[in-house]
The first five atom37 places (N, CA, C, CB, O) and aatype in JSON, in Angstrom:
{
  "aatype": [12, 5, 6, 11, 4, 16, 5, 3, 6, 5, 6, 11, 0, 15, 2, 6, 9, 13, 11, 10, 9, 3, 6, 10, 10, 18, 6, 14, 11, 6, 10, 19, 11, 6, 11, 0, 9, 11, 9, 10, 10, 3, 9, 1, 15, 19, 19, 5, 2, 3, 3, 11, 6, 18, 19, 12, 2, 10, 16, 10, 11, 10, 0, 8, 3, 5, 3, 6, 7, 2, 1, 9, 15, 0, 10, 11, 9, 10, 2, 6, 4, 0, 5, 3, 12, 7],
  "atom_mask": [
    [1, 1, 1, 1, 1],
    [1, 1, 1, 1, 1],
    [1, 1, 1, 1, 1],
    [1, 1, 1, 1, 1],
    [1, 1, 1, 1, 1],
    [1, 1, 1, 1, 1],
    [1, 1, 1, 1, 1],
    [1, 1, 1, 1, 1],
    [1, 1, 1, 1, 1],
    [1, 1, 1, 1, 1],
    [1, 1, 1, 1, 1],
    [1, 1, 1, 1, 1],
    [1, 1, 1, 1, 1],
    [1, 1, 1, 1, 1],
    [1, 1, 1, 1, 1],
    [1, 1, 1, 1, 1],
    [1, 1, 1, 1, 1],
    [1, 1, 1, 1, 1],
    [1, 1, 1, 1, 1],
    [1, 1, 1, 1, 1],
    [1, 1, 1, 1, 1],
    [1, 1, 1, 1, 1],
    [1, 1, 1, 1, 1],
    [1, 1, 1, 1, 1],
    [1, 1, 1, 1, 1],
    [1, 1, 1, 1, 1],
    [1, 1, 1, 1, 1],
    [1, 1, 1, 1, 1],
    [1, 1, 1, 1, 1],
    [1, 1, 1, 1, 1],
    [1, 1, 1, 1, 1],
    [1, 1, 1, 1, 1],
    [1, 1, 1, 1, 1],
    [1, 1, 1, 1, 1],
    [1, 1, 1, 1, 1],
    [1, 1, 1, 1, 1],
    [1, 1, 1, 1, 1],
    [1, 1, 1, 1, 1],
    [1, 1, 1, 1, 1],
    [1, 1, 1, 1, 1],
    [1, 1, 1, 1, 1],
    [1, 1, 1, 1, 1],
    [1, 1, 1, 1, 1],
    [1, 1, 1, 1, 1],
    [1, 1, 1, 1, 1],
    [1, 1, 1, 1, 1],
    [1, 1, 1, 1, 1],
    [1, 1, 1, 1, 1],
    [1, 1, 1, 1, 1],
    [1, 1, 1, 1, 1],
    [1, 1, 1, 1, 1],
    [1, 1, 1, 1, 1],
    [1, 1, 1, 1, 1],
    [1, 1, 1, 1, 1],
    [1, 1, 1, 1, 1],
    [1, 1, 1, 1, 1],
    [1, 1, 1, 1, 1],
    [1, 1, 1, 1, 1],
    [1, 1, 1, 1, 1],
    [1, 1, 1, 1, 1],
    [1, 1, 1, 1, 1],
    [1, 1, 1, 1, 1],
    [1, 1, 1, 1, 1],
    [1, 1, 1, 1, 1],
    [1, 1, 1, 1, 1],
    [1, 1, 1, 1, 1],
    [1, 1, 1, 1, 1],
    [1, 1, 1, 1, 1],
    [1, 1, 1, 0, 1],
    [1, 1, 1, 1, 1],
    [1, 1, 1, 1, 1],
    [1, 1, 1, 1, 1],
    [1, 1, 1, 1, 1],
    [1, 1, 1, 1, 1],
    [1, 1, 1, 1, 1],
    [1, 1, 1, 1, 1],
    [1, 1, 1, 1, 1],
    [1, 1, 1, 1, 1],
    [1, 1, 1, 1, 1],
    [1, 1, 1, 1, 1],
    [1, 1, 1, 1, 1],
    [1, 1, 1, 1, 1],
    [1, 1, 1, 1, 1],
    [1, 1, 1, 1, 1],
    [1, 1, 1, 1, 1],
    [1, 1, 1, 0, 1]
  ],
  "atom_positions": [
    [[99.92, 127.16, 164.28], [98.83, 127.09, 165.41], [99.31, 127.4, 166.54], [98.2, 125.84, 165.63], [100.14, 126.67, 167.09]],
    [[98.92, 128.47, 167.04], [99.73, 128.98, 168.59], [99.33, 128.07, 169.6], [99.28, 130.61, 169.24], [98.35, 127.37, 169.33]],
    [[99.9, 127.91, 170.75], [99.62, 127.26, 172.1], [99.48, 128.13, 172.83], [100.5, 126.42, 172.66], [99.83, 129.3, 172.75]],
    [[98.76, 127.42, 173.87], [98.35, 128.45, 175.09], [99.74, 127.85, 175.92], [96.43, 128.18, 176.03], [100.27, 126.74, 175.89]],
    [[100.14, 129.41, 176.83], [101.01, 128.51, 177.92], [100.03, 128.13, 179.23], [102.48, 129.47, 178.54], [98.91, 128.58, 179.48]],
    [[100.8, 127.16, 179.98], [100.37, 127.15, 181.13], [100.58, 128.22, 182.39], [100.75, 126.11, 181.36], [101.48, 129.0, 182.06]],
    [[100.29, 128.4, 183.12], [100.35, 129.23, 184.26], [101.65, 129.29, 184.73], [99.5, 128.82, 185.29], [102.09, 130.38, 185.08]],
    [[102.4, 128.22, 184.79], [103.54, 127.76, 185.2], [104.47, 128.41, 184.5], [103.66, 126.46, 185.13], [105.33, 129.16, 184.95]],
    [[104.27, 128.1, 183.39], [105.29, 128.72, 181.99], [105.07, 129.9, 182.05], [105.01, 128.28, 180.38], [106.15, 130.48, 182.13]],
    [[104.1, 130.71, 182.06], [103.7, 132.04, 182.07], [104.92, 132.75, 183.04], [102.06, 132.18, 182.66], [105.83, 133.48, 182.66]],
    [[104.63, 132.29, 184.4], [105.35, 132.49, 185.72], [107.07, 132.37, 185.53], [104.76, 131.27, 186.84], [107.96, 133.1, 185.96]],
    [[107.09, 131.64, 185.05], [108.83, 131.13, 184.66], [108.86, 132.25, 183.59], [109.23, 129.16, 183.87], [109.77, 133.01, 183.93]],
    [[108.27, 132.69, 182.49], [108.74, 133.43, 181.31], [108.82, 134.85, 182.14], [107.62, 133.36, 179.85], [109.77, 135.62, 181.98]],
    [[107.94, 135.04, 182.86], [107.7, 136.56, 183.16], [109.12, 136.22, 184.39], [105.64, 137.18, 183.87], [110.09, 136.94, 184.15]],
    [[109.23, 135.69, 185.06], [110.54, 135.74, 186.0], [111.78, 136.14, 185.17], [110.87, 134.23, 186.72], [112.53, 137.04, 185.55]],
    [[111.98, 135.4, 183.93], [113.28, 135.5, 183.45], [113.38, 136.88, 182.76], [113.62, 134.33, 182.51], [114.37, 137.62, 182.78]],
    [[112.06, 137.14, 182.07], [112.01, 138.47, 181.56], [112.34, 139.72, 182.41], [110.77, 138.62, 181.1], [112.97, 140.71, 182.04]],
    [[111.7, 139.43, 183.84], [111.98, 140.73, 184.75], [113.35, 140.96, 185.14], [111.22, 140.68, 186.05], [113.83, 142.09, 185.2]],
    [[114.14, 139.63, 185.48], [115.24, 139.32, 185.98], [116.16, 139.76, 184.7], [115.26, 137.82, 186.5], [116.94, 140.7, 184.84]],
    [[116.08, 139.13, 183.58], [116.7, 140.38, 182.38], [116.81, 141.82, 182.63], [115.8, 140.47, 181.11], [117.91, 142.38, 182.63]],
    [[115.68, 142.47, 182.85], [115.54, 143.97, 182.66], [115.87, 144.37, 183.96], [114.1, 144.52, 182.18], [116.42, 145.48, 183.93]],
    [[115.74, 143.83, 185.26], [116.39, 144.11, 186.25], [118.09, 144.42, 186.07], [116.05, 143.05, 187.08], [118.61, 145.51, 186.29]],
    [[118.67, 143.42, 185.71], [120.09, 143.46, 185.07], [120.5, 144.85, 184.31], [120.18, 142.24, 183.98], [121.48, 145.56, 184.5]],
    [[119.3, 145.03, 183.26], [119.56, 145.93, 182.1], [119.02, 147.54, 182.77], [118.58, 145.31, 180.56], [119.16, 148.52, 182.04]],
    [[118.58, 147.66, 183.79], [118.61, 148.68, 184.65], [119.96, 149.4, 185.38], [117.82, 148.21, 185.53], [120.17, 150.54, 185.8]],
    [[120.7, 148.28, 185.31], [121.71, 148.81, 186.04], [122.88, 148.61, 185.0], [121.88, 148.11, 187.5], [124.04, 148.32, 185.3]],
    [[122.63, 148.71, 184.34], [123.91, 148.85, 182.91], [124.74, 150.0, 182.88], [123.23, 148.97, 181.32], [123.97, 150.82, 183.38]],
    [[125.35, 150.36, 182.74], [126.84, 151.56, 182.86], [126.07, 152.27, 181.13], [129.38, 150.4, 182.71], [126.01, 153.49, 180.96]],
    [[125.77, 151.68, 180.49], [125.82, 152.37, 179.34], [124.07, 153.24, 179.14], [126.31, 151.13, 178.07], [123.1, 152.56, 178.81]],
    [[123.97, 154.49, 179.35], [122.83, 155.23, 179.35], [121.67, 154.88, 178.61], [123.12, 156.33, 179.02], [120.51, 154.94, 179.02]],
    [[122.16, 154.43, 177.26], [121.2, 154.31, 176.27], [120.63, 153.27, 176.42], [121.57, 154.38, 175.09], [119.44, 153.29, 176.08]],
    [[121.28, 151.72, 177.05], [120.88, 150.54, 177.69], [119.7, 150.69, 178.45], [121.87, 150.06, 178.49], [118.55, 150.42, 178.13]],
    [[120.32, 151.34, 179.89], [119.47, 151.66, 180.58], [118.09, 152.37, 180.15], [120.11, 152.23, 181.29], [116.99, 151.89, 180.43]],
    [[118.26, 153.56, 179.43], [117.01, 154.12, 179.06], [115.97, 153.37, 178.36], [117.27, 155.13, 178.34], [114.77, 153.62, 178.49]],
    [[116.52, 152.29, 177.49], [115.65, 151.17, 176.73], [114.78, 150.45, 178.22], [116.92, 149.78, 175.7], [113.6, 150.6, 178.53]],
    [[115.66, 149.8, 178.8], [115.2, 148.91, 179.82], [114.07, 149.73, 180.08], [116.17, 148.56, 181.07], [112.99, 149.32, 179.66]],
    [[114.13, 151.13, 180.86], [113.08, 151.66, 181.42], [111.57, 151.66, 180.62], [113.54, 152.95, 181.7], [110.46, 151.32, 181.01]],
    [[111.98, 152.12, 179.51], [110.89, 152.35, 178.54], [110.39, 150.53, 178.33], [111.61, 153.32, 176.87], [109.16, 150.43, 178.36]],
    [[110.85, 149.68, 178.22], [110.22, 148.49, 178.29], [109.89, 148.37, 179.58], [110.93, 147.43, 177.81], [108.67, 148.17, 179.57]],
    [[110.22, 148.38, 180.57], [109.72, 148.12, 181.99], [108.49, 149.02, 182.14], [110.86, 148.45, 183.17], [107.64, 148.69, 182.97]],
    [[108.32, 150.18, 181.37], [107.07, 151.14, 181.92], [106.28, 150.39, 180.69], [107.24, 153.23, 181.92], [105.1, 150.6, 180.98]],
    [[106.3, 149.8, 179.72], [105.3, 149.5, 178.38], [104.86, 148.01, 179.13], [106.26, 149.36, 176.41], [103.71, 147.58, 179.14]],
    [[105.77, 147.5, 179.61], [105.31, 146.01, 180.23], [104.36, 146.74, 181.29], [106.74, 144.83, 181.02], [103.16, 146.62, 181.04]],
    [[104.64, 147.34, 182.24], [103.87, 147.71, 183.06], [102.18, 147.76, 182.91], [104.4, 148.77, 183.26], [101.26, 147.33, 183.6]],
    [[102.28, 148.6, 181.5], [100.97, 149.1, 181.04], [99.88, 148.0, 180.78], [101.19, 149.9, 179.76], [98.67, 148.22, 180.8]],
    [[100.36, 146.97, 180.56], [99.66, 145.49, 179.97], [99.69, 144.02, 180.99], [100.63, 145.05, 178.45], [99.3, 142.9, 180.67]],
    [[100.25, 144.44, 182.19], [100.66, 143.31, 182.84], [99.41, 143.12, 184.13], [102.35, 143.55, 183.37], [99.01, 144.18, 184.62]],
    [[98.96, 142.13, 184.56], [98.5, 142.19, 185.53], [99.09, 142.74, 186.78], [98.19, 141.24, 185.57], [100.26, 143.02, 187.02]],
    [[97.81, 142.84, 187.68], [98.66, 143.4, 189.37], [99.75, 142.89, 190.15], [97.8, 143.3, 190.51], [100.42, 143.55, 190.94]],
    [[99.92, 141.39, 189.82], [101.18, 140.82, 190.61], [102.5, 141.38, 190.2], [101.31, 139.29, 190.42], [103.46, 141.77, 190.87]],
    [[102.13, 141.27, 188.11], [103.51, 141.72, 187.93], [104.09, 143.3, 187.97], [103.8, 141.22, 186.69], [105.27, 143.62, 187.86]],
    [[102.71, 144.4, 188.21], [102.56, 145.39, 188.42], [103.66, 145.45, 189.96], [101.0, 145.65, 188.34], [104.73, 146.06, 189.97]],
    [[103.3, 144.99, 190.7], [104.29, 144.99, 191.71], [105.74, 144.81, 191.82], [103.97, 144.31, 192.32], [106.61, 145.48, 192.38]],
    [[105.8, 143.33, 190.89], [106.84, 143.43, 190.7], [108.08, 144.55, 190.02], [106.67, 142.6, 190.35], [109.26, 144.5, 190.38]],
    [[107.5, 145.6, 188.93], [107.69, 145.99, 188.52], [108.05, 147.36, 189.76], [107.0, 145.69, 187.55], [109.2, 147.78, 189.88]],
    [[107.06, 147.83, 190.47], [107.37, 148.73, 191.84], [108.42, 148.11, 192.39], [106.2, 148.83, 192.98], [109.39, 148.86, 192.56]],
    [[108.59, 146.83, 192.79], [109.92, 146.43, 193.51], [111.18, 146.55, 192.85], [109.89, 145.09, 193.88], [112.13, 146.45, 193.64]],
    [[111.45, 146.71, 191.78], [112.16, 146.6, 190.82], [112.63, 148.43, 190.51], [111.26, 145.69, 189.66], [113.7, 148.82, 190.05]],
    [[111.76, 149.06, 190.81], [111.9, 150.5, 190.68], [112.28, 150.88, 192.35], [110.34, 151.27, 189.99], [113.15, 151.73, 192.54]],
    [[111.64, 150.26, 193.45], [112.06, 150.81, 194.62], [113.6, 150.06, 194.98], [110.84, 150.57, 195.77], [114.28, 150.65, 195.82]],
    [[114.1, 148.96, 194.46], [115.36, 148.74, 194.48], [116.51, 149.94, 193.98], [115.4, 147.59, 193.73], [117.37, 150.52, 194.64]],
    [[116.2, 150.03, 192.74], [116.6, 151.13, 191.99], [116.76, 152.4, 192.88], [115.61, 151.36, 190.9], [117.83, 153.02, 192.85]],
    [[115.69, 152.81, 193.7], [115.55, 153.99, 194.2], [116.57, 154.31, 195.35], [114.23, 154.1, 194.59], [117.14, 155.38, 195.54]],
    [[116.67, 153.0, 196.16], [117.26, 152.64, 197.11], [118.91, 152.4, 196.89], [116.52, 151.57, 197.51], [119.53, 152.01, 197.88]],
    [[119.55, 152.59, 195.8], [120.67, 152.06, 195.34], [121.46, 153.27, 195.68], [120.65, 151.55, 193.86], [121.01, 154.4, 195.84]],
    [[122.98, 152.81, 195.81], [123.62, 154.23, 196.55], [124.11, 154.95, 194.96], [125.35, 153.85, 197.97], [124.66, 156.04, 195.05]],
    [[123.96, 154.45, 193.74], [124.5, 155.29, 192.59], [123.59, 156.2, 192.04], [124.96, 154.48, 191.51], [122.69, 155.82, 191.3]],
    [[123.76, 157.35, 192.35], [122.91, 158.57, 192.03], [122.16, 158.88, 190.8], [123.64, 159.57, 192.13], [121.43, 159.86, 190.68]],
    [[122.41, 157.88, 189.79], [121.94, 157.61, 188.31], [120.83, 156.98, 188.33], [0.0, 0.0, 0.0], [119.77, 157.24, 187.76]],
    [[121.25, 155.8, 189.29], [120.26, 154.6, 189.49], [119.0, 155.12, 190.34], [121.04, 153.29, 190.32], [117.89, 154.6, 190.27]],
    [[119.33, 156.29, 191.19], [117.96, 156.7, 191.79], [117.3, 157.36, 191.01], [117.96, 157.43, 192.91], [116.09, 157.14, 191.01]],
    [[117.79, 158.34, 190.14], [117.14, 159.28, 189.29], [116.57, 158.31, 188.15], [118.19, 160.5, 188.73], [115.61, 158.76, 187.52]],
    [[117.03, 156.98, 187.78], [116.32, 156.11, 186.94], [115.22, 155.86, 187.81], [117.06, 154.85, 186.45], [114.19, 155.91, 187.13]],
    [[114.95, 155.61, 189.03], [113.62, 155.04, 189.56], [112.92, 156.55, 189.56], [113.71, 154.11, 191.27], [111.76, 156.43, 189.15]],
    [[113.22, 157.83, 189.86], [112.38, 158.61, 189.93], [111.63, 158.89, 188.27], [113.08, 159.75, 190.67], [110.55, 159.45, 188.09]],
    [[112.43, 158.4, 187.3], [112.09, 158.84, 186.07], [110.61, 157.62, 185.68], [113.67, 158.75, 184.97], [109.54, 157.81, 185.1]],
    [[111.25, 156.36, 186.35], [109.99, 155.44, 186.6], [108.75, 155.77, 187.55], [110.5, 154.22, 187.13], [107.64, 155.48, 187.1]],
    [[108.8, 156.11, 188.28], [107.88, 156.7, 189.37], [106.74, 157.78, 188.88], [108.83, 157.43, 190.44], [105.52, 157.82, 189.05]],
    [[107.58, 158.57, 188.26], [106.84, 159.74, 187.79], [106.25, 159.24, 186.71], [107.62, 160.98, 187.48], [105.27, 159.96, 186.53]],
    [[106.27, 158.35, 185.83], [105.28, 157.66, 184.66], [104.48, 156.96, 185.09], [105.79, 156.86, 183.68], [103.44, 156.72, 184.46]],
    [[104.78, 156.36, 186.44], [103.96, 155.39, 186.95], [102.84, 156.09, 188.16], [104.99, 154.21, 187.56], [101.86, 155.47, 188.56]],
    [[103.18, 157.39, 188.6], [102.27, 157.99, 189.19], [100.91, 158.3, 188.92], [102.69, 158.78, 189.37], [100.2, 158.14, 189.91]],
    [[100.38, 158.65, 188.01], [99.03, 158.66, 187.28], [98.31, 157.3, 187.91], [99.23, 158.6, 185.44], [97.12, 157.36, 188.22]],
    [[98.97, 156.22, 188.08], [98.1, 154.98, 188.32], [98.21, 154.77, 189.71], [98.51, 153.66, 187.51], [97.43, 153.95, 190.19]],
    [[99.09, 155.37, 190.54], [98.76, 154.97, 191.59], [97.51, 155.69, 192.37], [99.88, 154.97, 192.21], [96.9, 155.06, 193.23]],
    [[97.25, 156.7, 192.12], [96.0, 157.38, 192.53], [96.4, 158.72, 193.5], [0.0, 0.0, 0.0], [95.51, 159.44, 193.95]]
  ]
}
């Protein structure tokens, strides 16, 4: 039997997942970073608007990072999200 999560439980789980993805987006190993980007984009395609904003905040944080590789990662994400932005 599958139990439903409360709104509070869903928010806690969402926060933990995004926190982990945020850490992985800054991973020096390119393969790990690429996988985190793919997962972030997959998540973005199925979450509600509030979580889409969180995805965008993570992306903008990457875009303003001092590391050029992180800015390039942000561009990859933004490129994939562009069609959703109008």
